[in-house]
Structures are given as C-alpha cells and as structure tokens.
N, CA, C and O of each residue as an XYZ file, in Angstrom:
316
protein
N       8.971     24.803    -19.901
C       9.329     23.809    -20.525
C      11.371     23.773    -20.340
O      12.086     22.838    -19.977
N      11.828     25.476    -20.851
C      12.787     25.784    -20.800
C      13.692     25.387    -19.882
O      14.837     25.098    -20.229
N      13.140     25.302    -18.120
C      13.203     24.787    -17.043
C      13.774     23.713    -17.089
O      14.989     23.575    -16.946
N      12.746     22.569    -17.350
C      12.701     21.148    -17.464
C      14.146     20.836    -18.058
O      15.017     20.169    -17.501
N      14.236     21.578    -19.548
C      15.224     21.106    -20.374
C      16.583     21.605    -19.758
O      17.490     20.829    -20.058
N      17.056     22.814    -18.880
C      18.243     23.077    -18.274
C      18.190     22.060    -16.951
O      19.080     22.200    -16.111
N      17.397     21.268    -16.792
C      17.635     20.623    -15.322
C      17.895     19.178    -15.628
O      18.515     18.306    -15.019
N      17.253     19.192    -16.721
C      17.813     17.779    -17.586
C      19.366     17.961    -18.540
O      20.286     17.172    -18.755
N      19.231     18.738    -18.767
C      21.017     19.039    -19.069
C      21.763     19.200    -18.168
O      22.957     19.134    -18.462
N      21.384     19.486    -16.656
C      22.261     19.378    -15.930
C      22.761     18.193    -15.389
O      23.936     18.039    -15.055
N      21.747     17.227    -15.285
C      21.140     15.834    -14.898
C      22.698     14.889    -15.822
O      23.433     13.985    -15.425
N      22.659     15.478    -16.822
C      23.317     14.402    -17.959
C      24.585     14.843    -17.795
O      25.439     13.959    -17.860
N      25.066     16.249    -17.549
C      26.235     16.579    -17.582
C      26.634     15.819    -16.039
O      27.612     15.071    -16.045
N      26.090     15.960    -15.107
C      26.358     15.384    -14.176
C      26.619     13.927    -13.506
O      27.315     13.660    -12.527
N      25.850     13.069    -14.330
C      26.118     11.675    -15.014
C      27.538     11.553    -15.740
O      27.656     10.500    -16.367
N      28.410     12.234    -15.775
C      29.769     12.463    -16.490
C      30.517     12.979    -15.572
O      31.637     13.065    -16.075
N      30.548     13.490    -14.195
C      30.837     13.929    -13.126
C      31.332     15.583    -13.978
O      32.385     16.197    -13.807
N      30.540     15.838    -14.595
C      30.855     17.647    -14.586
C      29.470     18.423    -13.656
O      28.421     18.910    -14.080
N      29.890     18.313    -12.544
C      28.790     18.824    -11.671
C      28.583     20.699    -11.397
O      27.640     21.319    -10.905
N      29.980     21.201    -11.990
C      30.130     22.443    -11.883
C      30.208     23.293    -13.837
O      31.104     23.808    -14.506
N      29.133     23.083    -13.994
C      28.689     23.713    -15.229
C      28.086     25.109    -15.400
O      27.234     25.455    -14.581
N      28.551     26.211    -16.690
C      28.349     27.257    -16.358
C      26.767     27.493    -17.071
O      26.474     27.325    -18.255
N      25.997     27.870    -16.113
C      23.909     28.310    -16.609
C      24.485     28.832    -18.071
O      23.468     29.001    -18.743
N      25.473     29.120    -18.764
C      25.423     29.650    -20.034
C      25.376     28.351    -21.128
O      24.610     28.238    -22.085
N      26.597     27.261    -20.621
C      26.897     26.176    -21.257
C      24.902     25.108    -21.012
O      24.307     24.719    -22.017
N      24.487     24.948    -19.995
C      23.559     24.445    -19.694
C      22.328     24.917    -20.356
O      21.637     23.987    -20.774
N      21.759     26.348    -20.617
C      21.205     26.916    -21.444
C      21.118     26.827    -22.882
O      20.102     27.042    -23.543
N      22.457     26.436    -23.398
C      22.778     25.905    -24.696
C      22.374     24.811    -24.868
O      21.498     24.494    -25.673
N      22.898     24.176    -24.212
C      22.529     22.656    -24.638
C      20.833     22.268    -24.320
O      20.311     21.258    -24.793
N      20.041     23.326    -23.376
C      18.984     22.884    -23.585
C      18.075     23.270    -24.328
O      16.924     22.857    -24.472
N      18.727     24.225    -24.882
C      18.283     24.931    -26.223
C      18.304     24.289    -27.298
O      17.377     24.494    -28.082
N      19.504     23.193    -27.711
C      19.932     22.602    -28.435
C      18.514     20.809    -28.421
O      17.864     20.310    -29.340
N      18.597     20.539    -27.350
C      17.706     19.736    -26.699
C      16.231     19.777    -27.338
O      15.590     18.994    -28.038
N      16.000     20.952    -26.823
C      14.588     21.934    -26.973
C      14.163     21.517    -28.764
O      13.239     20.911    -29.305
N      15.160     22.084    -29.142
C      14.881     21.183    -31.490
C      14.299     20.199    -32.132
O      13.638     20.214    -33.170
N      14.874     18.556    -30.789
C      15.298     18.026    -30.823
C      13.437     16.808    -30.742
O      13.144     16.254    -29.683
N      12.655     16.682    -31.827
C      11.380     16.054    -30.980
C      11.196     14.851    -30.271
O      10.163     14.608    -29.648
N      12.225     14.038    -30.348
C      12.291     13.008    -29.381
C      12.457     13.551    -27.749
O      11.895     13.196    -26.713
N      13.621     14.700    -28.076
C      14.453     14.855    -26.028
C      12.712     15.622    -25.980
O      11.928     15.149    -25.157
N      12.172     16.934    -27.018
C      10.778     17.922    -26.146
C       9.693     16.723    -26.135
O       8.712     17.286    -25.650
N       9.321     15.393    -26.398
C       8.494     14.941    -25.839
C       8.554     14.481    -24.521
O       7.616     14.359    -23.733
N      10.578     14.064    -24.229
C      10.528     13.341    -22.721
C      10.447     14.232    -21.901
O      10.341     13.921    -20.715
N      10.485     16.115    -22.445
C      11.045     17.193    -21.675
C       9.158     17.729    -20.881
O       8.839     18.078    -19.744
N       8.348     17.540    -22.158
C       7.133     17.820    -21.514
C       6.590     16.598    -20.886
O       5.539     16.974    -20.367
N       6.671     15.930    -20.763
C       6.123     14.352    -19.848
C       7.022     14.926    -18.648
O       6.297     15.176    -17.685
N       8.254     15.188    -18.425
C       8.898     15.688    -17.391
C       8.246     17.105    -16.559
O       7.625     17.097    -15.496
N       8.487     17.901    -17.128
C       7.893     19.171    -16.905
C       6.382     18.853    -16.393
O       6.099     19.273    -15.271
N       5.421     18.171    -17.100
C       4.256     17.569    -16.118
C       4.484     16.842    -15.271
O       3.723     16.920    -14.307
N       5.494     15.908    -15.212
C       5.204     15.131    -13.920
C       5.693     16.035    -12.471
O       5.217     15.854    -11.350
N       6.860     17.129    -12.869
C       7.133     17.937    -11.365
C       6.122     18.811    -11.446
O       6.064     19.515    -10.438
N       4.943     19.146    -12.602
C       4.194     20.587    -11.821
C       2.775     19.604    -11.174
O       1.863     20.131    -10.537
N       2.839     18.098    -11.497
C       1.898     17.596    -10.912
C       2.272     17.040     -9.591
O       1.596     17.010     -8.563
N       3.691     16.525     -9.844
C       3.896     16.064     -8.468
C       3.520     17.343     -7.128
O       2.869     17.309     -6.083
N       4.289     18.349     -7.814
C       3.979     19.450     -6.821
C       2.715     19.993     -6.193
O       2.537     20.367     -5.034
N       1.718     19.946     -7.409
C       0.151     20.132     -6.963
C      -0.562     19.155     -6.140
O      -1.379     19.292     -5.230
N       0.099     17.869     -6.847
C      -0.205     16.485     -5.173
C       0.557     16.780     -3.470
O       0.037     16.857     -2.357
N       1.851     16.877     -3.891
C       1.947     16.813     -2.175
C       1.116     18.479     -1.317
O       0.720     18.476     -0.152
N       1.036     19.735     -2.269
C      -0.055     20.295     -1.734
C      -1.614     19.973     -1.400
O      -2.310     20.925     -1.047
N      -2.216     18.641     -1.495
C      -3.303     18.539     -1.613
C      -3.343     17.026     -1.161
O      -4.370     16.390     -0.926
N      -2.381     16.681     -1.102
C      -2.396     15.417      0.024
C      -1.833     15.276      0.786
O      -0.624     15.443      0.626
N      -2.402     14.834      2.257
C      -1.819     14.445      3.926
C      -1.205     12.685      3.914
O      -1.908     11.699      4.135
N       0.419     12.685      3.563
C       0.176     11.170      4.203
C       0.757     11.097      5.247
O       1.585     11.926      5.625
N       0.249      9.626      6.158
C      -0.128      9.631      6.981
C       1.241      8.023      7.024
O       1.081      7.159      6.161
N       2.042      7.907      7.722
C       3.168      6.865      8.151
C       2.514      6.316      8.990
O       1.812      6.838      9.856
N       2.748      4.980      8.739
C       2.234      3.584      9.728
C       3.160      2.961      9.142
O       3.600      2.840      7.998
N       3.495      2.361     10.792
C       4.646      0.969     10.682
C       3.686     -0.566     10.845
O       2.732     -0.849     11.569
N       4.460     -1.363      9.792
C       3.196     -2.231      9.615
C       4.565     -3.494      9.649
O       5.753     -3.449      9.329
N       3.984     -4.187     10.011
C       4.832     -5.830      9.832
C       4.993     -6.005      8.857
O       4.444     -5.183      8.124
N       5.669     -6.937      8.265
C       5.809     -7.836      7.107
C       4.636     -8.297      6.168
O       4.210     -8.071      5.036
N       4.357     -9.051      7.244
C       3.082     -9.669      6.910
C       1.960     -8.857      6.828
O       1.140     -9.524      6.197
N       1.375     -7.580      7.172
C       1.235     -6.773      7.235
C       0.796     -6.064      6.156
O      -0.302     -5.570      5.899
N       2.497     -6.116      5.188
C       2.438     -5.502      4.517
C       2.248     -6.162      3.435
O       1.876     -5.301      2.638
N       2.271     -7.136      2.915
C       2.053     -8.373      2.020
C       0.503     -8.647      2.421
O       0.153     -9.777      2.081
N      -0.215     -8.109      2.874
C      -1.784     -8.787      3.359
C      -2.388     -7.279      2.506
O      -3.360     -7.326      1.752
N      -1.667     -6.081      2.774
C      -1.960     -5.059      2.032
C      -1.850     -4.702      0.848
O      -2.602     -3.945      0.234
N      -0.752     -5.319      0.410
C      -0.357     -5.470     -1.296
C      -1.437     -6.253     -1.614
O      -2.218     -5.380     -1.993
N      -1.916     -7.099     -1.704
C      -2.976     -8.399     -2.118
C      -3.646     -7.859     -1.986
O      -4.383     -8.195     -2.912
N      -4.531     -6.513     -1.080
C      -5.480     -6.131     -1.655
C      -5.820     -5.209     -2.631
O      -6.963     -4.864     -2.927
N      -4.953     -4.888     -3.038
C      -4.700     -3.593     -3.601
C      -4.745     -4.093     -5.389
O      -4.567     -3.252     -6.270
C-alpha cells in the first residue's frame, strides 16, 4: 500500500512539473494520503491493479498479428 501511495504522490507532483521531489516529501505526502478514506480506496484499487497486471504478464503470452481494418472490425463485432 505504501509503495502505491508513494507512486501516486510522485505522479501528482509530476503533474505540476515537480519531477525531482525528495523521497522524504513523497513518503510524508503518501502518509497523509493514506489517512483519508477516499484516497485509501483508490490506493487499494491501484495496488491490486499493479499486482494483477504483473501476475497476468507472467501467465499470458501475447501473439501479435497484423490485420486489415476490415478484419479488425469483423473481430470486434464477434466479441
């Protein structure tokens, strides 16, 4: 959870052009985020997404295939 909060803090600061924020500030801000229920719910979702994505990447192999626009549209209609 803390890692997700620190990453969320880093992203928030970066949105305002602050890319070199010291870790100490990120951790303090993340701690404040974790005290708020609405922030905590989002952080839980983000942490689950990160772990799920990592697990899926190890379990699934994607095969790339070039298709025409018509073929793509036909595949999209089937789903």
